N, CA, C and O atoms as a Maestro MAE file, in Angstrom:
{
 s_m_m2io_version
 :::
 2.0.0
}

f_m_ct {
 s_m_title
 :::
 protein
 m_atom[340] {
  # First column is atom index #
  i_m_mmod_type
  r_m_x_coord
  r_m_y_coord
  r_m_z_coord
  i_m_residue_number
  s_m_chain_name
  s_m_pdb_residue_name
  s_m_pdb_atom_name
  i_m_atomic_number
  :::
  1 25 -41.714 26.475 73.491 1 A "MET " " N  " 7
  2 3 -41.413 27.793 72.938 1 A "MET " " CA " 6
  3 2 -42.284 28.846 73.615 1 A "MET " " C  " 6
  4 15 -43.415 28.558 74.004 1 A "MET " " O  " 8
  5 25 -41.770 30.044 73.754 2 A "GLN " " N  " 7
  6 3 -42.470 31.144 74.403 2 A "GLN " " CA " 6
  7 2 -43.636 31.593 73.523 2 A "GLN " " C  " 6
  8 15 -43.577 31.530 72.295 2 A "GLN " " O  " 8
  9 25 -44.710 32.053 74.201 3 A "ASP " " N  " 7
  10 3 -45.779 32.587 73.375 3 A "ASP " " CA " 6
  11 2 -45.388 33.987 72.889 3 A "ASP " " C  " 6
  12 15 -44.466 34.606 73.422 3 A "ASP " " O  " 8
  13 25 -46.096 34.469 71.881 4 A "VAL " " N  " 7
  14 3 -45.723 35.721 71.222 4 A "VAL " " CA " 6
  15 2 -45.767 36.898 72.190 4 A "VAL " " C  " 6
  16 15 -44.880 37.751 72.157 4 A "VAL " " O  " 8
  17 25 -46.781 36.962 73.053 5 A "THR " " N  " 7
  18 3 -46.891 38.064 74.011 5 A "THR " " CA " 6
  19 2 -45.708 38.060 74.950 5 A "THR " " C  " 6
  20 15 -45.104 39.104 75.198 5 A "THR " " O  " 8
  21 25 -45.373 36.901 75.472 6 A "ASN " " N  " 7
  22 3 -44.248 36.790 76.389 6 A "ASN " " CA " 6
  23 2 -42.946 37.156 75.678 6 A "ASN " " C  " 6
  24 15 -42.096 37.840 76.248 6 A "ASN " " O  " 8
  25 25 -42.793 36.708 74.454 7 A "GLU " " N  " 7
  26 3 -41.584 37.020 73.695 7 A "GLU " " CA " 6
  27 2 -41.470 38.526 73.472 7 A "GLU " " C  " 6
  28 15 -40.382 39.088 73.599 7 A "GLU " " O  " 8
  29 25 -42.565 39.175 73.145 8 A "ALA " " N  " 7
  30 3 -42.547 40.623 72.938 8 A "ALA " " CA " 6
  31 2 -42.192 41.344 74.231 8 A "ALA " " C  " 6
  32 15 -41.454 42.329 74.209 8 A "ALA " " O  " 8
  33 25 -42.700 40.872 75.336 9 A "GLU " " N  " 7
  34 3 -42.390 41.467 76.639 9 A "GLU " " CA " 6
  35 2 -40.906 41.290 76.974 9 A "GLU " " C  " 6
  36 15 -40.264 42.212 77.478 9 A "GLU " " O  " 8
  37 25 -40.375 40.118 76.696 10 A "ILE " " N  " 7
  38 3 -38.957 39.861 76.943 10 A "ILE " " CA " 6
  39 2 -38.104 40.788 76.085 10 A "ILE " " C  " 6
  40 15 -37.131 41.365 76.572 10 A "ILE " " O  " 8
  41 25 -38.461 40.934 74.818 11 A "ARG " " N  " 7
  42 3 -37.708 41.830 73.929 11 A "ARG " " CA " 6
  43 2 -37.745 43.277 74.443 11 A "ARG " " C  " 6
  44 15 -36.724 43.964 74.417 11 A "ARG " " O  " 8
  45 25 -38.903 43.738 74.905 12 A "ARG " " N  " 7
  46 3 -39.017 45.100 75.451 12 A "ARG " " CA " 6
  47 2 -38.134 45.263 76.683 12 A "ARG " " C  " 6
  48 15 -37.460 46.280 76.844 12 A "ARG " " O  " 8
  49 25 -38.145 44.254 77.551 13 A "THR " " N  " 7
  50 3 -37.331 44.306 78.767 13 A "THR " " CA " 6
  51 2 -35.855 44.342 78.423 13 A "THR " " C  " 6
  52 15 -35.095 45.109 79.015 13 A "THR " " O  " 8
  53 25 -35.441 43.516 77.466 14 A "VAL " " N  " 7
  54 3 -34.036 43.500 77.050 14 A "VAL " " CA " 6
  55 2 -33.648 44.864 76.495 14 A "VAL " " C  " 6
  56 15 -32.586 45.382 76.842 14 A "VAL " " O  " 8
  57 25 -34.471 45.452 75.652 15 A "ARG " " N  " 7
  58 3 -34.151 46.769 75.073 15 A "ARG " " CA " 6
  59 2 -34.029 47.835 76.158 15 A "ARG " " C  " 6
  60 15 -33.147 48.692 76.101 15 A "ARG " " O  " 8
  61 25 -34.919 47.776 77.143 16 A "THR " " N  " 7
  62 3 -34.860 48.737 78.242 16 A "THR " " CA " 6
  63 2 -33.577 48.576 79.035 16 A "THR " " C  " 6
  64 15 -32.923 49.565 79.367 16 A "THR " " O  " 8
  65 25 -33.209 47.331 79.343 17 A "LEU " " N  " 7
  66 3 -31.969 47.088 80.083 17 A "LEU " " CA " 6
  67 2 -30.745 47.518 79.278 17 A "LEU " " C  " 6
  68 15 -29.803 48.088 79.830 17 A "LEU " " O  " 8
  69 25 -30.761 47.245 77.978 18 A "VAL " " N  " 7
  70 3 -29.644 47.651 77.118 18 A "VAL " " CA " 6
  71 2 -29.478 49.166 77.182 18 A "VAL " " C  " 6
  72 15 -28.355 49.659 77.291 18 A "VAL " " O  " 8
  73 25 -30.573 49.903 77.117 19 A "LEU " " N  " 7
  74 3 -30.494 51.357 77.166 19 A "LEU " " CA " 6
  75 2 -30.092 51.842 78.556 19 A "LEU " " C  " 6
  76 15 -29.264 52.744 78.679 19 A "LEU " " O  " 8
  77 25 -30.669 51.254 79.600 20 A "ASP " " N  " 7
  78 3 -30.349 51.677 80.962 20 A "ASP " " CA " 6
  79 2 -28.862 51.533 81.271 20 A "ASP " " C  " 6
  80 15 -28.287 52.380 81.955 20 A "ASP " " O  " 8
  81 25 -28.239 50.474 80.776 21 A "ALA " " N  " 7
  82 3 -26.832 50.200 81.064 21 A "ALA " " CA " 6
  83 2 -25.878 50.841 80.056 21 A "ALA " " C  " 6
  84 15 -24.662 50.796 80.240 21 A "ALA " " O  " 8
  85 25 -26.415 51.430 79.006 22 A "ALA " " N  " 7
  86 3 -25.579 51.973 77.935 22 A "ALA " " CA " 6
  87 2 -24.795 53.201 78.381 22 A "ALA " " C  " 6
  88 15 -25.333 54.077 79.060 22 A "ALA " " O  " 8
  89 25 -23.524 53.261 77.998 23 A "PRO " " N  " 7
  90 3 -22.740 54.463 78.269 23 A "PRO " " CA " 6
  91 2 -23.287 55.701 77.544 23 A "PRO " " C  " 6
  92 15 -23.190 56.815 78.060 23 A "PRO " " O  " 8
  93 25 -23.857 55.509 76.359 24 A "ILE " " N  " 7
  94 3 -24.449 56.602 75.592 24 A "ILE " " CA " 6
  95 2 -25.950 56.334 75.518 24 A "ILE " " C  " 6
  96 15 -26.381 55.325 74.959 24 A "ILE " " O  " 8
  97 25 -26.741 57.240 76.084 25 A "LYS " " N  " 7
  98 3 -28.188 57.055 76.090 25 A "LYS " " CA " 6
  99 2 -28.800 58.011 75.075 25 A "LYS " " C  " 6
  100 15 -28.581 59.221 75.131 25 A "LYS " " O  " 8
  101 25 -29.568 57.451 74.145 26 A "ASN " " N  " 7
  102 3 -30.138 58.250 73.059 26 A "ASN " " CA " 6
  103 2 -31.653 58.323 73.086 26 A "ASN " " C  " 6
  104 15 -32.270 58.425 72.026 26 A "ASN " " O  " 8
  105 25 -32.277 58.275 74.255 27 A "GLY " " N  " 7
  106 3 -33.717 58.429 74.300 27 A "GLY " " CA " 6
  107 2 -34.476 57.142 74.515 27 A "GLY " " C  " 6
  108 15 -34.163 56.382 75.432 27 A "GLY " " O  " 8
  109 25 -35.472 56.884 73.680 28 A "PRO " " N  " 7
  110 3 -36.342 55.721 73.889 28 A "PRO " " CA " 6
  111 2 -35.572 54.409 73.684 28 A "PRO " " C  " 6
  112 15 -34.461 54.410 73.152 28 A "PRO " " O  " 8
  113 25 -36.170 53.297 74.108 29 A "PRO " " N  " 7
  114 3 -35.486 52.010 73.925 29 A "PRO " " CA " 6
  115 2 -35.015 51.832 72.483 29 A "PRO " " C  " 6
  116 15 -35.717 52.203 71.542 29 A "PRO " " O  " 8
  117 25 -33.838 51.269 72.320 30 A "PRO " " N  " 7
  118 3 -33.248 51.148 70.986 30 A "PRO " " CA " 6
  119 2 -33.985 50.166 70.086 30 A "PRO " " C  " 6
  120 15 -34.697 49.277 70.552 30 A "PRO " " O  " 8
  121 25 -33.794 50.350 68.795 31 A "GLU " " N  " 7
  122 3 -34.331 49.431 67.792 31 A "GLU " " CA " 6
  123 2 -33.449 48.188 67.745 31 A "GLU " " C  " 6
  124 15 -32.310 48.227 68.211 31 A "GLU " " O  " 8
  125 25 -33.953 47.081 67.189 32 A "PRO " " N  " 7
  126 3 -33.141 45.862 67.086 32 A "PRO " " CA " 6
  127 2 -31.828 46.063 66.337 32 A "PRO " " C  " 6
  128 15 -30.836 45.399 66.640 32 A "PRO " " O  " 8
  129 25 -31.810 46.963 65.371 33 A "SER " " N  " 7
  130 3 -30.599 47.161 64.571 33 A "SER " " CA " 6
  131 2 -29.579 48.083 65.234 33 A "SER " " C  " 6
  132 15 -28.487 48.286 64.703 33 A "SER " " O  " 8
  133 25 -29.930 48.641 66.389 34 A "THR " " N  " 7
  134 3 -29.007 49.532 67.083 34 A "THR " " CA " 6
  135 2 -27.738 48.777 67.445 34 A "THR " " C  " 6
  136 15 -27.799 47.679 67.998 34 A "THR " " O  " 8
  137 25 -26.584 49.366 67.133 35 A "ARG " " N  " 7
  138 3 -25.285 48.741 67.387 35 A "ARG " " CA " 6
  139 2 -24.856 49.046 68.818 35 A "ARG " " C  " 6
  140 15 -24.898 50.192 69.266 35 A "ARG " " O  " 8
  141 25 -24.444 47.999 69.521 36 A "LEU " " N  " 7
  142 3 -24.055 48.156 70.918 36 A "LEU " " CA " 6
  143 2 -22.847 49.080 71.063 36 A "LEU " " C  " 6
  144 15 -22.844 49.982 71.901 36 A "LEU " " O  " 8
  145 25 -21.834 48.855 70.251 37 A "GLY " " N  " 7
  146 3 -20.618 49.655 70.368 37 A "GLY " " CA " 6
  147 2 -20.760 51.031 69.751 37 A "GLY " " C  " 6
  148 15 -20.582 52.044 70.427 37 A "GLY " " O  " 8
  149 25 -21.078 51.067 68.475 38 A "GLY " " N  " 7
  150 3 -21.121 52.321 67.741 38 A "GLY " " CA " 6
  151 2 -22.210 53.279 68.176 38 A "GLY " " C  " 6
  152 15 -21.967 54.483 68.266 38 A "GLY " " O  " 8
  153 25 -23.398 52.780 68.448 39 A "ASP " " N  " 7
  154 3 -24.523 53.651 68.783 39 A "ASP " " CA " 6
  155 2 -24.670 53.896 70.285 39 A "ASP " " C  " 6
  156 15 -25.052 54.988 70.705 39 A "ASP " " O  " 8
  157 25 -24.365 52.881 71.086 40 A "LEU " " N  " 7
  158 3 -24.615 52.979 72.528 40 A "LEU " " CA " 6
  159 2 -23.345 53.036 73.373 40 A "LEU " " C  " 6
  160 15 -23.422 53.205 74.590 40 A "LEU " " O  " 8
  161 25 -22.185 52.896 72.746 41 A "GLY " " N  " 7
  162 3 -20.932 53.063 73.453 41 A "GLY " " CA " 6
  163 2 -20.459 51.893 74.303 41 A "GLY " " C  " 6
  164 15 -19.594 52.065 75.161 41 A "GLY " " O  " 8
  165 25 -21.008 50.716 74.079 42 A "TYR " " N  " 7
  166 3 -20.587 49.550 74.860 42 A "TYR " " CA " 6
  167 2 -19.175 49.118 74.499 42 A "TYR " " C  " 6
  168 15 -18.796 49.101 73.328 42 A "TYR " " O  " 8
  169 25 -18.402 48.768 75.524 43 A "ASP " " N  " 7
  170 3 -17.110 48.113 75.337 43 A "ASP " " CA " 6
  171 2 -17.227 46.751 76.029 43 A "ASP " " C  " 6
  172 15 -18.316 46.376 76.462 43 A "ASP " " O  " 8
  173 25 -16.139 46.020 76.136 44 A "SER " " N  " 7
  174 3 -16.223 44.662 76.705 44 A "SER " " CA " 6
  175 2 -16.679 44.689 78.163 44 A "SER " " C  " 6
  176 15 -17.444 43.816 78.575 44 A "SER " " O  " 8
  177 25 -16.237 45.655 78.944 45 A "LEU " " N  " 7
  178 3 -16.675 45.745 80.339 45 A "LEU " " CA " 6
  179 2 -18.158 46.068 80.414 45 A "LEU " " C  " 6
  180 15 -18.879 45.506 81.239 45 A "LEU " " O  " 8
  181 25 -18.613 46.967 79.557 46 A "GLY " " N  " 7
  182 3 -20.032 47.304 79.523 46 A "GLY " " CA " 6
  183 2 -20.893 46.107 79.176 46 A "GLY " " C  " 6
  184 15 -21.985 45.942 79.720 46 A "GLY " " O  " 8
  185 25 -20.404 45.266 78.267 47 A "LYS " " N  " 7
  186 3 -21.156 44.061 77.905 47 A "LYS " " CA " 6
  187 2 -21.203 43.084 79.078 47 A "LYS " " C  " 6
  188 15 -22.215 42.414 79.285 47 A "LYS " " O  " 8
  189 25 -20.118 42.998 79.845 48 A "GLU " " N  " 7
  190 3 -20.122 42.136 81.034 48 A "GLU " " CA " 6
  191 2 -21.162 42.621 82.033 48 A "GLU " " C  " 6
  192 15 -21.891 41.817 82.614 48 A "GLU " " O  " 8
  193 25 -21.233 43.928 82.233 49 A "GLU " " N  " 7
  194 3 -22.229 44.496 83.144 49 A "GLU " " CA " 6
  195 2 -23.642 44.244 82.626 49 A "GLU " " C  " 6
  196 15 -24.545 43.952 83.409 49 A "GLU " " O  " 8
  197 25 -23.836 44.353 81.329 50 A "LEU " " N  " 7
  198 3 -25.145 44.081 80.729 50 A "LEU " " CA " 6
  199 2 -25.549 42.631 80.963 50 A "LEU " " C  " 6
  200 15 -26.694 42.358 81.326 50 A "LEU " " O  " 8
  201 25 -24.631 41.710 80.761 51 A "VAL " " N  " 7
  202 3 -24.928 40.288 80.985 51 A "VAL " " CA " 6
  203 2 -25.348 40.070 82.433 51 A "VAL " " C  " 6
  204 15 -26.299 39.333 82.693 51 A "VAL " " O  " 8
  205 25 -24.660 40.695 83.371 52 A "ALA " " N  " 7
  206 3 -25.021 40.552 84.784 52 A "ALA " " CA " 6
  207 2 -26.434 41.074 85.036 52 A "ALA " " C  " 6
  208 15 -27.199 40.454 85.774 52 A "ALA " " O  " 8
  209 25 -26.782 42.200 84.433 53 A "LEU " " N  " 7
  210 3 -28.139 42.746 84.572 53 A "LEU " " CA " 6
  211 2 -29.184 41.801 83.989 53 A "LEU " " C  " 6
  212 15 -30.230 41.574 84.597 53 A "LEU " " O  " 8
  213 25 -28.904 41.255 82.819 54 A "LEU " " N  " 7
  214 3 -29.846 40.338 82.175 54 A "LEU " " CA " 6
  215 2 -30.051 39.088 83.027 54 A "LEU " " C  " 6
  216 15 -31.180 38.623 83.186 54 A "LEU " " O  " 8
  217 25 -28.973 38.549 83.570 55 A "GLU " " N  " 7
  218 3 -29.092 37.344 84.398 55 A "GLU " " CA " 6
  219 2 -29.828 37.649 85.699 55 A "GLU " " C  " 6
  220 15 -30.496 36.773 86.249 55 A "GLU " " O  " 8
  221 25 -29.715 38.872 86.194 56 A "GLN " " N  " 7
  222 3 -30.454 39.276 87.392 56 A "GLN " " CA " 6
  223 2 -31.943 39.444 87.073 56 A "GLN " " C  " 6
  224 15 -32.797 39.046 87.866 56 A "GLN " " O  " 8
  225 25 -32.248 40.022 85.932 57 A "GLU " " N  " 7
  226 3 -33.639 40.280 85.532 57 A "GLU " " CA " 6
  227 2 -34.393 38.998 85.188 57 A "GLU " " C  " 6
  228 15 -35.586 38.879 85.466 57 A "GLU " " O  " 8
  229 25 -33.695 38.046 84.585 58 A "PHE " " N  " 7
  230 3 -34.323 36.811 84.142 58 A "PHE " " CA " 6
  231 2 -33.718 35.635 84.909 58 A "PHE " " C  " 6
  232 15 -32.743 35.036 84.458 58 A "PHE " " O  " 8
  233 25 -34.299 35.301 86.079 59 A "PRO " " N  " 7
  234 3 -33.764 34.196 86.878 59 A "PRO " " CA " 6
  235 2 -33.696 32.906 86.053 59 A "PRO " " C  " 6
  236 15 -34.615 32.579 85.301 59 A "PRO " " O  " 8
  237 25 -32.606 32.201 86.213 60 A "GLY " " N  " 7
  238 3 -32.424 30.956 85.483 60 A "GLY " " CA " 6
  239 2 -31.725 31.143 84.146 60 A "GLY " " C  " 6
  240 15 -31.326 30.166 83.513 60 A "GLY " " O  " 8
  241 25 -31.573 32.387 83.713 61 A "LEU " " N  " 7
  242 3 -30.902 32.667 82.448 61 A "LEU " " CA " 6
  243 2 -29.399 32.526 82.630 61 A "LEU " " C  " 6
  244 15 -28.809 33.079 83.558 61 A "LEU " " O  " 8
  245 25 -28.805 31.783 81.731 62 A "SER " " N  " 7
  246 3 -27.352 31.684 81.687 62 A "SER " " CA " 6
  247 2 -26.927 32.154 80.302 62 A "SER " " C  " 6
  248 15 -27.117 31.455 79.307 62 A "SER " " O  " 8
  249 25 -26.353 33.339 80.257 63 A "VAL " " N  " 7
  250 3 -25.976 33.926 78.980 63 A "VAL " " CA " 6
  251 2 -24.647 33.325 78.534 63 A "VAL " " C  " 6
  252 15 -23.672 33.359 79.285 63 A "VAL " " O  " 8
  253 25 -24.596 32.779 77.328 64 A "PRO " " N  " 7
  254 3 -23.355 32.168 76.840 64 A "PRO " " CA " 6
  255 2 -22.286 33.214 76.532 64 A "PRO " " C  " 6
  256 15 -22.567 34.409 76.444 64 A "PRO " " O  " 8
  257 25 -21.076 32.743 76.374 65 A "ASP " " N  " 7
  258 3 -19.952 33.636 76.074 65 A "ASP " " CA " 6
  259 2 -20.157 34.429 74.788 65 A "ASP " " C  " 6
  260 15 -19.553 35.488 74.615 65 A "ASP " " O  " 8
  261 25 -21.004 33.930 73.880 66 A "GLU " " N  " 7
  262 3 -21.258 34.648 72.631 66 A "GLU " " CA " 6
  263 2 -21.847 36.032 72.878 66 A "GLU " " C  " 6
  264 15 -21.798 36.891 71.997 66 A "GLU " " O  " 8
  265 25 -22.400 36.255 74.058 67 A "ALA " " N  " 7
  266 3 -22.991 37.559 74.365 67 A "ALA " " CA " 6
  267 2 -21.947 38.658 74.249 67 A "ALA " " C  " 6
  268 15 -22.275 39.795 73.910 67 A "ALA " " O  " 8
  269 25 -20.709 38.330 74.526 68 A "PHE " " N  " 7
  270 3 -19.661 39.342 74.481 68 A "PHE " " CA " 6
  271 2 -19.275 39.683 73.044 68 A "PHE " " C  " 6
  272 15 -18.560 40.656 72.804 68 A "PHE " " O  " 8
  273 25 -19.743 38.889 72.099 69 A "GLU " " N  " 7
  274 3 -19.497 39.155 70.691 69 A "GLU " " CA " 6
  275 2 -20.697 39.799 70.012 69 A "GLU " " C  " 6
  276 15 -20.620 40.162 68.838 69 A "GLU " " O  " 8
  277 25 -21.799 39.946 70.730 70 A "ALA " " N  " 7
  278 3 -23.015 40.530 70.164 70 A "ALA " " CA " 6
  279 2 -22.720 41.943 69.679 70 A "ALA " " C  " 6
  280 15 -22.053 42.725 70.356 70 A "ALA " " O  " 8
  281 25 -23.229 42.249 68.498 71 A "GLU " " N  " 7
  282 3 -22.997 43.563 67.887 71 A "GLU " " CA " 6
  283 2 -24.240 44.447 67.921 71 A "GLU " " C  " 6
  284 15 -24.129 45.673 67.906 71 A "GLU " " O  " 8
  285 25 -25.432 43.827 67.966 72 A "THR " " N  " 7
  286 3 -26.674 44.604 67.893 72 A "THR " " CA " 6
  287 2 -27.621 44.204 69.023 72 A "THR " " C  " 6
  288 15 -27.449 43.173 69.673 72 A "THR " " O  " 8
  289 25 -28.611 45.042 69.229 73 A "VAL " " N  " 7
  290 3 -29.643 44.754 70.227 73 A "VAL " " CA " 6
  291 2 -30.377 43.467 69.861 73 A "VAL " " C  " 6
  292 15 -30.701 42.671 70.743 73 A "VAL " " O  " 8
  293 25 -30.643 43.252 68.574 74 A "ALA " " N  " 7
  294 3 -31.337 42.037 68.135 74 A "ALA " " CA " 6
  295 2 -30.560 40.783 68.527 74 A "ALA " " C  " 6
  296 15 -31.160 39.776 68.905 74 A "ALA " " O  " 8
  297 25 -29.242 40.834 68.439 75 A "GLU " " N  " 7
  298 3 -28.429 39.678 68.824 75 A "GLU " " CA " 6
  299 2 -28.540 39.409 70.325 75 A "GLU " " C  " 6
  300 15 -28.570 38.253 70.746 75 A "GLU " " O  " 8
  301 25 -28.599 40.463 71.126 76 A "VAL " " N  " 7
  302 3 -28.769 40.290 72.574 76 A "VAL " " CA " 6
  303 2 -30.147 39.701 72.862 76 A "VAL " " C  " 6
  304 15 -30.273 38.797 73.688 76 A "VAL " " O  " 8
  305 25 -31.176 40.203 72.191 77 A "GLU " " N  " 7
  306 3 -32.527 39.652 72.364 77 A "GLU " " CA " 6
  307 2 -32.539 38.160 72.049 77 A "GLU " " C  " 6
  308 15 -33.112 37.371 72.801 77 A "GLU " " O  " 8
  309 25 -31.925 37.779 70.967 78 A "SER " " N  " 7
  310 3 -31.891 36.360 70.565 78 A "SER " " CA " 6
  311 2 -31.164 35.505 71.594 78 A "SER " " C  " 6
  312 15 -31.608 34.401 71.907 78 A "SER " " O  " 8
  313 25 -30.053 36.006 72.121 79 A "LEU " " N  " 7
  314 3 -29.326 35.259 73.140 79 A "LEU " " CA " 6
  315 2 -30.171 35.034 74.381 79 A "LEU " " C  " 6
  316 15 -30.156 33.953 74.969 79 A "LEU " " O  " 8
  317 25 -30.915 36.072 74.778 80 A "VAL " " N  " 7
  318 3 -31.776 35.937 75.956 80 A "VAL " " CA " 6
  319 2 -32.918 34.975 75.678 80 A "VAL " " C  " 6
  320 15 -33.186 34.088 76.488 80 A "VAL " " O  " 8
  321 25 -33.589 35.131 74.555 81 A "LEU " " N  " 7
  322 3 -34.710 34.248 74.225 81 A "LEU " " CA " 6
  323 2 -34.240 32.789 74.127 81 A "LEU " " C  " 6
  324 15 -34.916 31.890 74.626 81 A "LEU " " O  " 8
  325 25 -33.098 32.553 73.494 82 A "ASP " " N  " 7
  326 3 -32.567 31.202 73.397 82 A "ASP " " CA " 6
  327 2 -32.202 30.648 74.764 82 A "ASP " " C  " 6
  328 15 -32.410 29.467 75.041 82 A "ASP " " O  " 8
  329 25 -31.654 31.510 75.620 83 A "GLY " " N  " 7
  330 3 -31.264 31.096 76.957 83 A "GLY " " CA " 6
  331 2 -32.429 30.770 77.865 83 A "GLY " " C  " 6
  332 15 -32.276 30.022 78.830 83 A "GLY " " O  " 8
  333 25 -33.598 31.326 77.566 84 A "LEU " " N  " 7
  334 3 -34.797 31.070 78.376 84 A "LEU " " CA " 6
  335 2 -35.607 29.882 77.885 84 A "LEU " " C  " 6
  336 15 -36.541 29.451 78.560 84 A "LEU " " O  " 8
  337 25 -35.266 29.350 76.731 85 A "ARG " " N  " 7
  338 3 -36.032 28.222 76.173 85 A "ARG " " CA " 6
  339 2 -35.576 26.928 76.798 85 A "ARG " " C  " 6
  340 15 -36.096 25.863 76.464 85 A "ARG " " O  " 8
  :::
 }
 m_bond[339] {
  # First column is bond index #
  i_m_from
  i_m_to
  i_m_order
  :::
  1 1 2 1
  2 2 3 1
  3 3 4 2
  4 3 5 1
  5 5 6 1
  6 6 7 1
  7 7 8 2
  8 7 9 1
  9 9 10 1
  10 10 11 1
  11 11 12 2
  12 11 13 1
  13 13 14 1
  14 14 15 1
  15 15 16 2
  16 15 17 1
  17 17 18 1
  18 18 19 1
  19 19 20 2
  20 19 21 1
  21 21 22 1
  22 22 23 1
  23 23 24 2
  24 23 25 1
  25 25 26 1
  26 26 27 1
  27 27 28 2
  28 27 29 1
  29 29 30 1
  30 30 31 1
  31 31 32 2
  32 31 33 1
  33 33 34 1
  34 34 35 1
  35 35 36 2
  36 35 37 1
  37 37 38 1
  38 38 39 1
  39 39 40 2
  40 39 41 1
  41 41 42 1
  42 42 43 1
  43 43 44 2
  44 43 45 1
  45 45 46 1
  46 46 47 1
  47 47 48 2
  48 47 49 1
  49 49 50 1
  50 50 51 1
  51 51 52 2
  52 51 53 1
  53 53 54 1
  54 54 55 1
  55 55 56 2
  56 55 57 1
  57 57 58 1
  58 58 59 1
  59 59 60 2
  60 59 61 1
  61 61 62 1
  62 62 63 1
  63 63 64 2
  64 63 65 1
  65 65 66 1
  66 66 67 1
  67 67 68 2
  68 67 69 1
  69 69 70 1
  70 70 71 1
  71 71 72 2
  72 71 73 1
  73 73 74 1
  74 74 75 1
  75 75 76 2
  76 75 77 1
  77 77 78 1
  78 78 79 1
  79 79 80 2
  80 79 81 1
  81 81 82 1
  82 82 83 1
  83 83 84 2
  84 83 85 1
  85 85 86 1
  86 86 87 1
  87 87 88 2
  88 87 89 1
  89 89 90 1
  90 90 91 1
  91 91 92 2
  92 91 93 1
  93 93 94 1
  94 94 95 1
  95 95 96 2
  96 95 97 1
  97 97 98 1
  98 98 99 1
  99 99 100 2
  100 99 101 1
  101 101 102 1
  102 102 103 1
  103 103 104 2
  104 103 105 1
  105 105 106 1
  106 106 107 1
  107 107 108 2
  108 107 109 1
  109 109 110 1
  110 110 111 1
  111 111 112 2
  112 111 113 1
  113 113 114 1
  114 114 115 1
  115 115 116 2
  116 115 117 1
  117 117 118 1
  118 118 119 1
  119 119 120 2
  120 119 121 1
  121 121 122 1
  122 122 123 1
  123 123 124 2
  124 123 125 1
  125 125 126 1
  126 126 127 1
  127 127 128 2
  128 127 129 1
  129 129 130 1
  130 130 131 1
  131 131 132 2
  132 131 133 1
  133 133 134 1
  134 134 135 1
  135 135 136 2
  136 135 137 1
  137 137 138 1
  138 138 139 1
  139 139 140 2
  140 139 141 1
  141 141 142 1
  142 142 143 1
  143 143 144 2
  144 143 145 1
  145 145 146 1
  146 146 147 1
  147 147 148 2
  148 147 149 1
  149 149 150 1
  150 150 151 1
  151 151 152 2
  152 151 153 1
  153 153 154 1
  154 154 155 1
  155 155 156 2
  156 155 157 1
  157 157 158 1
  158 158 159 1
  159 159 160 2
  160 159 161 1
  161 161 162 1
  162 162 163 1
  163 163 164 2
  164 163 165 1
  165 165 166 1
  166 166 167 1
  167 167 168 2
  168 167 169 1
  169 169 170 1
  170 170 171 1
  171 171 172 2
  172 171 173 1
  173 173 174 1
  174 174 175 1
  175 175 176 2
  176 175 177 1
  177 177 178 1
  178 178 179 1
  179 179 180 2
  180 179 181 1
  181 181 182 1
  182 182 183 1
  183 183 184 2
  184 183 185 1
  185 185 186 1
  186 186 187 1
  187 187 188 2
  188 187 189 1
  189 189 190 1
  190 190 191 1
  191 191 192 2
  192 191 193 1
  193 193 194 1
  194 194 195 1
  195 195 196 2
  196 195 197 1
  197 197 198 1
  198 198 199 1
  199 199 200 2
  200 199 201 1
  201 201 202 1
  202 202 203 1
  203 203 204 2
  204 203 205 1
  205 205 206 1
  206 206 207 1
  207 207 208 2
  208 207 209 1
  209 209 210 1
  210 210 211 1
  211 211 212 2
  212 211 213 1
  213 213 214 1
  214 214 215 1
  215 215 216 2
  216 215 217 1
  217 217 218 1
  218 218 219 1
  219 219 220 2
  220 219 221 1
  221 221 222 1
  222 222 223 1
  223 223 224 2
  224 223 225 1
  225 225 226 1
  226 226 227 1
  227 227 228 2
  228 227 229 1
  229 229 230 1
  230 230 231 1
  231 231 232 2
  232 231 233 1
  233 233 234 1
  234 234 235 1
  235 235 236 2
  236 235 237 1
  237 237 238 1
  238 238 239 1
  239 239 240 2
  240 239 241 1
  241 241 242 1
  242 242 243 1
  243 243 244 2
  244 243 245 1
  245 245 246 1
  246 246 247 1
  247 247 248 2
  248 247 249 1
  249 249 250 1
  250 250 251 1
  251 251 252 2
  252 251 253 1
  253 253 254 1
  254 254 255 1
  255 255 256 2
  256 255 257 1
  257 257 258 1
  258 258 259 1
  259 259 260 2
  260 259 261 1
  261 261 262 1
  262 262 263 1
  263 263 264 2
  264 263 265 1
  265 265 266 1
  266 266 267 1
  267 267 268 2
  268 267 269 1
  269 269 270 1
  270 270 271 1
  271 271 272 2
  272 271 273 1
  273 273 274 1
  274 274 275 1
  275 275 276 2
  276 275 277 1
  277 277 278 1
  278 278 279 1
  279 279 280 2
  280 279 281 1
  281 281 282 1
  282 282 283 1
  283 283 284 2
  284 283 285 1
  285 285 286 1
  286 286 287 1
  287 287 288 2
  288 287 289 1
  289 289 290 1
  290 290 291 1
  291 291 292 2
  292 291 293 1
  293 293 294 1
  294 294 295 1
  295 295 296 2
  296 295 297 1
  297 297 298 1
  298 298 299 1
  299 299 300 2
  300 299 301 1
  301 301 302 1
  302 302 303 1
  303 303 304 2
  304 303 305 1
  305 305 306 1
  306 306 307 1
  307 307 308 2
  308 307 309 1
  309 309 310 1
  310 310 311 1
  311 311 312 2
  312 311 313 1
  313 313 314 1
  314 314 315 1
  315 315 316 2
  316 315 317 1
  317 317 318 1
  318 318 319 1
  319 319 320 2
  320 319 321 1
  321 321 322 1
  322 322 323 1
  323 323 324 2
  324 323 325 1
  325 325 326 1
  326 326 327 1
  327 327 328 2
  328 327 329 1
  329 329 330 1
  330 330 331 1
  331 331 332 2
  332 331 333 1
  333 333 334 1
  334 334 335 1
  335 335 336 2
  336 335 337 1
  337 337 338 1
  338 338 339 1
  339 339 340 2
  :::
 }
}
């Protein structure tokens, strides 16, 4: 299992990438409860692009198909953390 510092760093990186790739940018990195579609404007193509960015940022990460069903930033963080374990 990842140590807490590393996990916090991964979560920060994921939030930054989510915001960088978001069609609607609302300032600082989003909170875990931020909704991908409603708050940040993600559609299915945007989620595909996000997955590609995440896999590029975290070598060895294979994001499962469930990523396309993720509704919140917290769900994306969990998918990445699970994929890196």
